[in-house]
N, C-alpha and C positions, 0 to 999 in steps of 0.2 A: 385641447382647446376647450375652454369653459363654454357651456351652452348659453344661448340667449334666454332671457327670462321674460315671462308675461304676467300681467296682473289684470284681472277683469273685475270691474265694479258693476254689479247687477242690481237693477232697481225694478220693482213691479211684481207681476204675477208669475204663476208657474210657467206660462208660455215663455216669458223672458228668461226664467231660470234655465229652461231647456234650450233656448236660443244660445245662452252662454255656454252650455255644454257643446253645442255645435261649433261655436267660435273657438273654444278650447281645442277641439279636435283639429280644426284648420291650423291653429297656431302650432300644435305639436307636429303636424305634417311638415311645417316649415322649420322644425328644429328647435322650437321654443319649449322651455319647461316652466312650470308654474312657480311663482314666488308670492309671498304675502307682504313683502316689504316694497313699498313704492320706490324707495331709494335704490333698490337692486334691480328694478324692472327696466328692460330695454323697450318694452311696449306696454302702454296702459290703455285699456279699452273701457269706455263707459257705455254699457248697454242700458238704454234709458227707458223711462216710463213717463207718460203724461196723463194718466187717468185722472189725477187731481193736480191743481195748481201747486199745492204744497210739495208734491213729489218733484215737480219741475224746478221749484226754487231750491230744493235740497240738492238736486243734480248740478244746478248752476254753481252752487257754493262748492261742491266737491271738485268740479272742473277748475274753478278758480284757485283751489288749494294747491294745485300742482304747478302754478305759474313759476314759482321760485325753483322748483325741481327742474322744470324745462329750461329755465335760464342757466342753471348750473350744468345741465347735461343736454347740449344741443342735439345729440344723437337720439334722445328719447323720442319714440314714435307715439303720438297721441291720437287715438281714434274715438269718435263719438258715433254711435249708431242706435237703432231702435225706434220706438214709437215717437219720442219727442222730436227727433230730427225729421220725421216724415211730415210733420205739420208744415203747412204753407208758410213760407217766410222764415222758418226757424233756422235753416242752414245759414242764411245771410246774417241773422241775429248772432249766431254762434261765432261766425267768422269775424264779425265786428267786435264782439265782446271778448273773444278769446282767440286772437290771431295765431297763437302758438299751436292750435289744433292742426294736425296734418291731414287726416282723412275724415270726411263726414259722409255717411251713407244712411239709407233709410231701412224700412222693414222689407220692402219688396226686392231688394238686391243683397240681402245679408249673405246669401250663398256665394256671392262673388268676392267676399272679403279676402279670401286667400290670394286671389289674383291681384286685388288692389294693393295688398301689402307687398307683393312681389314687384308691382309697378313702382311703388314708392321707393323700395330699396334700390331699384335700378336708377331712378331719376332724381330722388330726393326733392321732388316737387310736391307741395301740398295741393290737395284738390277736394272738391265736393261733388258727389254723384248720387242724387236722390231721385229714384224713378218715380214718376207720377202715377203710373198704372202698375197693377200687379201683373206678373207674367205667369206662364204655365209652371206648375210646381216642379221644382228640380229636386230629385231624390238626393238625400244627403247621407253619406256613409261615414263621414269622419265626425264621430261624437265621442267626447271624453266625459263619461258619466260620473257624477259626483254625489248622487243621492242615495248612497249606501245600497239598501236592498230594494229600493224603488226605482223603476225605470220610466221616465216620461216618454210618451210616444204621441207625436202629432198625428191626428187623423184628418184634420182639416184646418184651413186658415181663413181668416176674415169673418165678416158678420154682415147680415142683410137687415138687421132689426131696427136700427136707427132709433134707439131709445133717446128721448130728448135731452138727457143729462150726459150721454156717453160719447166720447171721442173715438172709440175703437173703430167703427166702420170707416172713419175718415183716415185713419193711420194704418189700419191692417187690410183695408180693401174688402172686396166682395167675397162671399163664401166660395171656397174651392176645396174639394175633397180629394184626398189621396186615393189612389187605386187600392181596392180591397186586397189584392194579391201582394202589393208592396207592404202594406201594413202587416198582413199576416206573416210575411217572410221576416220582417223586422222583429215581431213579437216571438216568432219561432226561434230565432237566433238568441234573443235575450233569455228566453226560458231555458234553452238548451245549454247555455253557459252555466246554469245552476247558481248564478250570482243573484238574480233578481226574483224576488218572491211576490212583489206587487208590480203590476203593469198599470200605469195610470194614463188613460187616453185623454188627449188634450184637444180642445177646440174652443173658440169663442162661444159656440153653441153646438155641442156634440150631437144633440138630437136632430140637427138638420143634416147630418152626414148623409151623403149620397144623393140628396135632392137635386144637386146641380148636374148629375149624370143624366137625369131625365129618361132613365130606362125603365122606370116603373117597377124595378126589382130590387135595387140596392138601397138599403136604408140602414139606420143605426142598429136596429135589432138584427138585421142580416149579418152585419159585421160582427156583432157580439157572438152570434151563434157560430160563426166560423172560427173566431179566436178561442172560444170555449172548447173546440175540438182538439186544440193543441194539448199534448200530453205533458204532465208535469204538475208539481206542487206549487201553485201560484194563485193569486187573486187578481181580478180585473176591477179597476176603479175607473171613474171618468169624471171630468169636469171641463167646462161648466154646462149645466143644463138650463134650458129655458122652459118654464112651465107651459107655454103655449104649444110646444112640440113634444112634451113628455107624454108618450102614449100609454094607454092601459096595456098594450101589447108588451111594452118595455117593462112595466111593473111585473107582469106575469112571467116574463122570461127571467128577470132577476130572482124572483121567488123560486123558480124551478131549477136554477143552475147553481151548483155548489161553488163553482169558480168565481161567481159574481159577488162582489162586496155588497153587504147589506147596509152600508152607510151611504146615504144619498144626499148630495148637495143640491138644493132646490131653491134658488134665489127668488124671493118674493118681492123685495124692495119696499113694499108698503102694504098695509092691511086694508087700505081704503080704495074702493073702486074709482072714486073721484080722482085720486092721485095717480092710480095706475093708468087711467085714461090719459091724463096730462103727460105722464111719462112715456106714453105710446108703447105699453107693454103687451097689448093684444090678448089679455085674458082677464077674467074677473076673479074676485076672491071666492065666489061660489065654485068656479071651476077648480081653483087651486085647492080648496078644501076637499073636493071630490077626489083629486089626485092623492092627497094626504090620506084620506079614508081608504082608498084602494091600496095604497102602500101598506098601511098598518093592518088591513084585512088580510092581504095576501102574504105579507112578510111581517109577522108579529114581533120579531126581534130587530126590525129595521130601526136605524137612527137617522134623523133628518137634521141637516144644518141649512142655514140660509144667510142671505145678505139683506140688510135693511138700510135704507137711506132715511134719515130723520131730518125734518125741516126743509123738505122740498118746497119750491115756490108754490104758495097757495095752500099749504097744509094747515088745516084748522085744528083746533083742539079736538074736535069730533073725529077728524081723520086720524089723528095720532092715537086716540082712544081705540079706534078700530084696529090699529096695528098692535097695540098692547093686548087686545082681546085675542088676536090671532096667535100671539106667543103662547097664551094660556091654552088655546085650542090644540095647537100642534105639539107643544111641549118639546121644542127643539133641543137637541143635544148640544148645539152650539150656534151662536149668532155673531156674524161679523157686521157690526153696526157702524155706520158712518154719518157724520154731520154733513149735510149737503153743502158743497162749495161750488161756486161758478167755475165752469170749464170753458175756456175760450174756444170758440168755433162750434159750440153746440147750441141748439135752439133755446134750451133752458137758460142760457146766459142772458138772453134778452127779455125773459119774463119779468114783468114789473112788480109782481107780488112776492118779492123776496122776504124771507123770514128773518127777524132780528137775531143776532148771534146769541144773545142771552136766552132766548126762548129755545133755540136749537140745543144749547148746552143743557138746559133743564130737561128737555125731552130725551136726549141721549142718556143722561144720568138715570132717568126713570126707567128707560128701556133696559139698561144693564142691571138695574136693581131687580126688575121682574125676572130677567133671564137668569141671573145668578141664583135666585131662589128655585127656579125650575131645574137648573143643572144640579143643584144640591139634592133635590128630591129624586131626580133621575138616578144620580150616582148612588144614593142610599138604597134604592130599589135593586141595585146590582149585587148587594151583599148576599152571598150564598149561591149566586148564579155561576155557571161555568161558561167561559168565553174562550174563543180561539185567539191566541196572542202570538204575534211575530216577535221573536227576541232580536233586539237590535244592538244592544251594548251590554257591557259588564263593568261595574265599578266595585272594586274589591270583591266581596263574595255575593254581591247583589246584582241580579240580571235586570236590565231595563227592557221592557217590551211595549208594544203598541197593540191595542185592540183594533178590531175592524173599524170602529168609530173614531180611531185616532187618539184614544185616551191612553195616557202613560200609566204603566203598571210596574210595580217593583216585586221581584220574586227572589227569595233567598233559596239558593240551590247550587250545588257544586257541579252538576252533571248536564247542564243544558248547552246547546250549541247555538252560536250566533247564526241568524239567517234561517232558523227553523221555526215552524209553527208548533205550539203546544196548547193543550186544553188546560185552562187555569181557572180555579175556583176563587172567586173574590171573597176575601175575608175582612177587609177594612177599607174605608174611604177616607182619604185625607183631602186637604183643600183642593189641590190640583192634580191628584193622582190616586191610583188604586193600589192596594196591596193584595197579593194572592198566592196560592199554592198550586203547583203543577199536579194535575190529576193523571196518574199512571193507569192506563187501561189494563 
């Protein structure tokens, strides 16, 4: 008997990517195997994002695209879950717009999906069940990992920050940390399998880990110290950090521990104190620069990446200039830049000093021009340096690796092994990648 097939469409951040790995694990428990062809699928799941309105519109279009498929195959099971469905009124909107959807759930009850699918298969009755409040964390063992040599590991869920532009606290709930022993056991199993060379810890604000325990002992550095004791050849990364909670203690530990990645994502959002205050970010640029200085002082080979929103309501030319100055100060190895767009349900949606789209486009273009020049200079300075590289792929006789900072590097060699770390001397810099040679000790 041919097995049933599933297809998962994933939108959004790394948290959603890992959620889809959990969904895939549940589906495989139920006897489903993966397919990339919608026409072959017995179940199609949309794991949604709502961080920007453009993402929401794209998802709506994707759901609409399978209307004809559903009409031709009435047994096709269609599920919509994730951040978009958690928004107030969204389940009703989806049911009205796309009556062919069979199951709608939110972020708080994702772990129940396996039982929901069983329920539908027994009754063939469509339903919506979106929990309003987050519940106690339910440990999840069925994960079908798809990220090659990297393993995502949730350490906490939710967010307490309420930045004025962000929908996340409303759809992911308040901060809840997993027990340290559960996280350590998961990482131990991943490392022991010898498949995973990078463990990436996930949370909306990883630096807040453990604060909800209120025991005065458990925090993010405590967790990292415990994970670093695990034997094996692997690196620990984490995302996303919030500058207000990124401690000097954390910087010092990263500097002292060989297992910690020296690539740090530190979202600043704006270089202007005025805009940071309106965004409700709870730190100043002076504090942010102190953090950057500490990182470069303690970790000279560190690379820093960031997120920046351009054209936030009220952003003046002077505010934008301050952001450009910050780029030059930090010399980021990468910038994820976004033009601000209104997000329904956030305070910033109602701000009356919105920036015209033409000005926002001019500013984002300028931002990327500055950053492109910085990256070019940073890359050229790598020539002659030796970096640790994880080999991830091979095309003909060229191995493809990634540096700690996520830069792609090509190496001509016949004797490397996928999934291993090598010391590589950089010999050339191309537009978006490096070329190097393995150093044999």
